N, C-alpha and C positions, 0 to 999 in steps of 0.2 A: 765163334770157334767152338767145336766140340772138345771138351777137355777129356773125354773118355774115362770118367771116373764113376760112372753110374754103378752104385752098389759096392764100390770099393770101400775099404775101412781105413779111416785116418784117426790117429791119436793127436789131440791138440792140447798141450799144457798151457796153463795160465789163461784160460779161455772164458772166465766169467765176465770179462769186460775187455775193453781196449783192443789191441792188436790181435791177440789170440782169438778173441771172439769174432773179429772181423774175418779172419781166415776161416774159422769154423763155419761161419755163415755162408761164405762163398762156396766152400766145399759142399755144404748141405744143399744149397740152391742149385748146384750142378749135379745133384744126384747121389752124392756119397753118403755113407753112413759114418757117423762121427762119435768118437769117445772123448768128451771134453772134461778137463780136470782143473780143479782150483782148491786152495785151502778153505775157501768160504763155501760151506755146504749149501746154505740157503741160496746164495747167489748163483752158484753153478747149476743148481736144480732149476732155478728160474730161467737161466740162460738156455738150458736144454729144452725146456718146455716151449719157450718162444721160438727157437729155431725149428723144432718139430712142427709147430703150428704153422710156421711160415712156409716151410719147404715140403712138408709131408713125408720127409725121410726120417729114419731112426736116428735120434741123437740121444745118447745117454750121458748122464752126469756122474762124476766120480770126485770124492774128496781126496786131494793129494797135496802133500807138502813137498815142494821141489827141493828143500834143503835136507830132506830126510831120506836116506837110502831105502829103508823098508817101505815107506810110503810109495815111492816110485815103483818098486818091485810089485807091490800089491795092485797098483793102478794098471800096469801093463798086463799082469797075469789076469786080473779080473776082466779087463777089456777083451783080451783074447778069448777067454772062456765065454763071454757074453756074445761076441760077434763071430767067433770061429776063425778069424784071420786078421792080419794087419797088413796094410799096403803102404802105409806112410806115417811119419812122425813129424810133428812140429815141436821143436825144443824151444821152450819159452818159460821165463820166470821173471818175477818182478825185479826191477833193477835195484842195486844197492843204493844206500842213501848218498845224497850229494855232499860235497865237502872237499876241503884242501888237505894236503898231507898231514899237517900238524894236528888235525883234530881226531885222527884215527888211531885206535889202540890195536894191539894184536888181536883182541877179540873181534873187533870190527873187520879186520882183514880175513880172519878165518870164517866169519859169517858170510862175507862176500864170496869167498872161495867156495863154500858149500852151496850157497844159493845160485851162483851164476855159472861157475866153471864145473864143479862136480855134479851138479844137476844134469848138465849136458852129457857128461861121461856116463852117468848112471842111466839116463833115459835111453841113450843109444845102446849101451850094453844090454839092457833088458829087451829092447825091441828087435835087435839084429837077428836073433834066431828065428823070429816069426817072419821077418822080411825074407830071410833065406828060404824058409819053408814055402812062402808064397811065390818063389821064383824071382824075387826082385821087389823094388819099391823105391821110395824116396824119403830122404830125411832133409828137413829144413830147419835151420837154426835162426831164430830172430835175434839179431845183434844190434849194433849201434854205429852211428857215423863215427864214434869215438875210436873205432878200430882203424880208421884211415886218417882222422884229424882229431887227436886227443882234445877233450873238452876240459877246460881248466877246473871247473867245479864239480867234475864227475870223475875224480881220480880212481876210485874203486872200480867203476865201470870200465874206464879206459884199460885198466890192467887185466881184469877178469875176462872181459868180452874179447879181447885180443886173443886170449888163450882159446876160447871157444872157436873163433874164426880159424885159427891155425889147426885146431882139432878137425874141423870140417874139411879143410883143404887136404890134410893128410888122409882122412878117411876116404875122400873122393877117389884118391889114387888106389888105395887098397881095395875098395869095394867095387870098382867099376866092372871088373871081370864077373862079378856076381850079379850084374844088372841092378845095382843099388846106387842111386845117385844121391849126392850130398851137396847142398848149396846153402848159402847164407843170404838173408834178406835184411837189408838195412832201412829202417825208417828215417825220414827226415822229421820235420816238425808236423806231427799228425795230431789232430784234435781229439785227444783222449784224456782220461782222467789223469794218467801219468804225466802228460804234458802240462795239464793244469797245475799239478803239484810242483813241477819244475819251474813253471812260470812264477808261482807264488814264492818259491825259495829264492829265486833270482830277484824278484821285486823287493822282497824283504831286505835282502843284502844291499840293495841299491837305494832303498828308501823311497821307492816309487810305487805307483799303483800297478796292480796286476794287468789291467788293460793297457797301460803304457808299456809294460814289459812286452806284452804280446805284440803291440804295434812295432816295437823295436825289432823283435824277432822277424815279423812279416816283412820288414824292410830288407832283410837279408835274403829273402826267397824271390827268385826271378818271377814266379807266378804271383807273388804278392799276397799269398794266403797260406794258412796251414792246410795240409792234406786232409782228406776225409778218410776215416777208417775203411770205408768200402774200396777206395782206390788202392789202399795197401793190401786189403784182403784179396783182391782179384790177382794181384801180382803173386801172392803166396800160393793161391790155388793153382795158378798156372805152373809154377815151378814144381809143385807136388805132382803134377798130372803127366800122363804120357805125352801130352802135347809138347812138353819140354824134354823129350826123350834123349836129346843129344846135348843136354846141358848138365854138367856136373863140375864141381870144384869152383863154381862161380859165386860172386858176391854182387847181388843186384841192389841198386840204391833207388829207393822211392822217396825222393826229397824235393821235387819241384825244380830241380836244377841247382840246389843250393851249394853242394860241395864243389870245391875248387880243384880237387885232385883230378888227374887225367887217367888214373888206373883204378 
């Protein structure tokens, strides 16, 4: 399938590794130019170099802290100045720490609010004028299965990511007339560094090995394995592309059939 994104410009947050990088890679391999961002200057520069070498397309690296308003503003402004246009945005940030209700202070809640929910608000706010100038585009938020099935040890994520999903649904209604599509993408258990960290936390809490924890998780997946980042990245690139021109306000789950919900 031709995604029709050759030379279009996409901003991808949290793209030095993991799910953000997976989407940036698929966009680049399909001909797009990409502005990738992360707090880790060295890591994001390395990721940009690797993507450019593989795809031959322009990929630029930017240092950006998703919990900081000014940093987001600078990223979007600099990317627009460098590329001359913006056709799509991937809203993404590292997840809040795991834990149950009793362990979190007000400061923990506020930090999660800024990192997860307000980062989405701010990224969309800064990008919208450029999407409008381009005559339309796409916004994709990377969220979590916790918005459909709350996860016991990810309380902060449960709450904040549900807000992001509701924001995307509301925006999809508001922006459809301007040819701007807004969708959510939910990963299941994808083999990323983030998943390794979650496996480690769960294993420690249970007093078992990390490999045993992974095996337990894989037993809950109909495919019997963790997903590959590439599989998730392809789904993201599709939703951002004109190939998905009649899809907005949707939440696509890439989880190997794990979730039990019917909606």
